[in-house]
C-alpha positions in Angstrom: -27.9 69.6 1.4 -26.1 67.3 3.6 -24.0 64.1 2.4 -26.4 62.0 4.1 -29.2 63.7 2.5 -27.3 62.8 -1.0 -26.8 59.0 -0.3 -29.3 57.2 -1.6 -28.3 57.9 -5.7 -26.3 54.8 -5.0 -29.2 52.6 -4.2 -31.9 54.2 -6.3 -33.0 50.7 -7.8 -33.2 49.2 -4.5 -34.8 52.5 -3.0 -37.8 51.9 -5.8 -38.0 48.5 -5.2 -38.2 47.8 -1.5 -39.6 51.3 -0.3 -43.6 51.2 0.1 -45.8 53.2 -2.3 -48.4 55.6 -1.5 -52.1 54.9 -1.6 -55.0 56.4 -3.2 -56.4 57.6 0.3 -53.7 60.1 0.6 -54.4 61.8 -2.8 -57.8 61.9 -1.5 -57.0 63.4 1.8 -55.0 66.2 0.3 -57.5 66.9 -2.7 -60.5 67.1 0.1 -58.3 69.8 2.2 -57.7 71.6 -1.0 -61.6 71.7 -1.7 -60.9 72.7 -5.3 -59.3 71.2 -8.3 -55.2 70.4 -7.9 -54.3 70.5 -11.6 -50.4 71.6 -11.1 -48.5 70.5 -8.3 -44.6 71.2 -7.5 -42.7 67.8 -5.6 -39.8 68.8 -3.6 -37.4 65.9 -3.5 -39.3 63.3 -5.6 -36.7 60.5 -5.2 -37.9 57.6 -7.6 -41.4 58.9 -8.2 -42.9 57.0 -5.4 -45.6 59.8 -4.8 -45.2 61.5 -8.1 -47.1 58.4 -9.4 -49.7 58.8 -7.1 -50.8 62.5 -8.0 -49.8 62.4 -11.9 -52.3 59.1 -11.9 -54.9 61.2 -10.9 -54.6 64.0 -13.5 -52.0 66.3 -11.7 -49.5 67.8 -13.7 -46.4 67.6 -11.3 -43.2 69.0 -11.6 -41.0 66.8 -9.9 -37.5 68.2 -8.5 -34.7 66.0 -7.3 -31.1 66.9 -7.0 -29.8 63.2 -7.3 -29.2 62.3 -11.0 -29.6 58.6 -10.6 -32.9 59.0 -8.3 -34.3 61.0 -11.1 -33.4 58.5 -13.7 -35.0 56.1 -11.8 -38.4 58.1 -11.7 -38.2 58.8 -15.3 -38.3 55.0 -16.3 -42.1 55.0 -14.8 -43.3 58.6 -14.7 -46.3 59.5 -16.8 -45.9 61.8 -19.9 -47.5 64.7 -17.9 -44.8 64.7 -15.4 -42.0 67.4 -15.7 -38.4 66.6 -14.0 -36.3 68.9 -12.7 -32.7 68.3 -11.4 -32.1 70.6 -8.4 -32.2 70.7 -4.8 -35.2 72.8 -3.5 -33.1 75.5 -2.2 -31.6 76.3 -5.9 -34.9 76.0 -7.7 -35.5 79.0 -10.2 -39.1 80.5 -9.8 -41.7 78.8 -11.0 -45.4 78.4 -10.9 -47.8 79.5 -9.0 -49.0 75.8 -8.4 -52.0 74.7 -6.5 -49.9 72.2 -4.6 -46.5 72.0 -3.3 -45.7 68.6 -1.4 -42.9 66.7 -0.3 -42.8 63.1 0.3 -40.2 61.9 2.9 -38.0 64.6 1.8 -39.1 68.3 3.5 -36.3 67.1 6.2 -33.3 67.2 4.0 -34.2 70.9 2.8 -32.5 73.7 4.7 -34.6 75.6 7.5 -33.1 79.0 6.5 -35.9 80.5 4.2 -37.7 77.5 3.9 -41.3 78.6 4.3 -40.8 82.0 2.1 -39.6 79.9 -0.7 -42.5 77.4 -0.5 -45.0 80.2 -0.3 -43.4 81.7 -3.7 -44.2 78.3 -5.6 -47.8 78.7 -4.5 -50.8 80.3 -5.9 -52.7 82.5 -2.9 -54.7 79.8 -1.0 -52.6 76.6 -2.7 -52.1 73.9 -0.4 -48.8 72.7 1.0 -48.7 69.0 1.8 -45.7 67.1 3.8 -46.0 63.5 4.4 -44.1 60.1 5.5 -43.6 58.3 8.5 -41.1 55.3 9.7 -41.5 51.7 8.8 -41.7 50.0 12.0 -41.2 46.3 12.8 -45.3 45.5 14.6 -44.1 43.0 17.0 -42.3 44.3 19.9 -40.4 41.2 20.1 -39.0 41.2 17.0 -38.5 45.1 16.9 -36.4 44.5 20.5 -34.4 41.7 18.6 -33.5 43.7 15.7 -32.4 46.8 18.0 -30.3 44.5 19.9 -28.5 43.2 17.1 -28.0 46.4 15.5 -26.5 48.0 18.8 -23.1 47.4 18.1 -23.2 49.2 14.9 -25.7 51.4 15.1 -27.5 52.9 18.2 -31.2 53.7 16.0 -32.3 54.5 12.6 -34.6 57.5 13.3 -34.3 60.8 11.4 -34.9 63.2 14.3 -37.1 66.1 14.3 -35.7 69.1 12.9 -36.9 71.6 15.5 -36.6 68.8 18.4 -40.0 68.2 18.5 -41.0 65.6 21.3 -42.0 62.3 19.4 -45.1 62.1 21.8 -46.0 65.7 20.7 -49.6 66.2 19.5 -48.5 68.2 16.7 -45.3 67.1 14.9 -42.8 68.7 12.7 -43.3 70.3 9.9 -47.0 71.4 11.5 -45.0 72.8 14.4 -43.2 75.2 12.0 -46.2 75.9 9.7 -48.2 77.0 12.8 -45.8 79.4 13.9 -45.1 80.6 10.0 -47.2 84.1 9.2 -47.5 82.8 5.5 -49.6 80.0 6.4 -52.9 79.1 8.1 -55.2 76.5 8.6 -52.7 74.0 9.9 -53.8 70.6 9.9 -52.2 67.0 11.1 -53.7 63.4 9.9 -52.8 59.8 9.7 -53.1 57.4 7.1 -53.0 54.3 8.8 -51.0 51.5 6.8 -50.0 47.8 7.9 -47.7 45.7 5.5 -46.3 42.5 5.5 -42.7 41.9 4.1 -40.3 38.8 3.8 -37.4 39.0 6.1 -35.3 39.6 2.9 -37.7 42.7 1.3 -37.0 44.4 4.8 -33.4 44.0 5.0 -33.6 45.5 1.4 -35.8 48.5 2.8 -32.9 48.9 5.7 -30.5 49.2 2.6 -32.4 52.2 1.9 -32.5 54.1 5.2 -29.9 56.8 5.1 -28.2 56.1 9.0 -27.4 52.4 7.5 -26.1 54.3 3.9 -23.9 56.1 6.3 -21.8 53.4 8.2 -18.6 52.2 6.5 -18.0 49.1 5.3 -17.4 46.3 6.3 -19.6 47.4 9.5 -22.7 48.1 7.3 -22.6 44.3 6.0 -22.0 43.6 9.4 -25.2 45.2 10.7 -27.3 43.8 8.0 -26.3 40.4 8.5 -26.9 41.0 12.3 -30.2 42.0 11.9 -30.9 39.1 9.3 -30.2 36.6 11.6 -32.9 37.7 14.1 -35.7 38.0 11.8 -38.3 35.5 11.2 -39.2 34.5 7.7 -42.0 37.6 7.5 -42.5 40.3 9.3 -45.5 42.7 9.8 -44.9 46.1 9.6 -46.5 49.3 10.7 -45.7 52.3 8.1 -48.6 55.1 8.9 -48.3 58.2 7.0 -48.1 61.3 8.8 -49.6 64.2 7.0 -49.6 68.0 7.6 -51.4 70.4 5.5 -51.4 74.2 5.0 -52.8 76.7 3.1 -50.9 80.1 1.6 -52.6 82.9 3.3 -53.9 85.0 0.5 -52.9 88.3 1.5 
């Protein structure tokens, strides 16, 4: 696992406070795709438990895996009793399951590509569901977005996480759907979008930026200078587009 992937522990409390949670509509989408009760799930890279609480709150017995101790401790403060926590990277998990569902919330791109899909399939029951979901938090006003881009440019060219397999941003099927479609272990690959529109104060938006890995990789004092530059061009409140792109696939039975 990369250093960038493990950069969140120092800001675990900020991650919990400023990252948006997940709506009930997301669970309904996954459950409808499953077409049968989802009783057990394994979560890859649970972080502070944003998605864990959604699935556990709907009665799913979740095994939440996370390699960072600080993130896992934050998760433990709010996780329901029927959540089992495991401190481990996805690649280091011991065999367990099989589960009705394996899912990753804004975390799959941190896993190693070698053997990724055989590992996922081994955790699933035949016909079990894999779900990956997430998406960037973007400023809705193009003029504000351009002002922020210009302000951060001396410190950071962009704050995106590029597609792991090089899929173009405008392609009809995005990663990881592209990899799932090529895998002989999975079928019925689907992509869906859960629209999400939010409003944040400038302070909360800066708090969100403090949890973005591209900023966390900046050395001090450049990181604080970047935050200050962005703060200087933000209005008091900002509109946010935070659509959740969902990829679903089913483990083949044969």
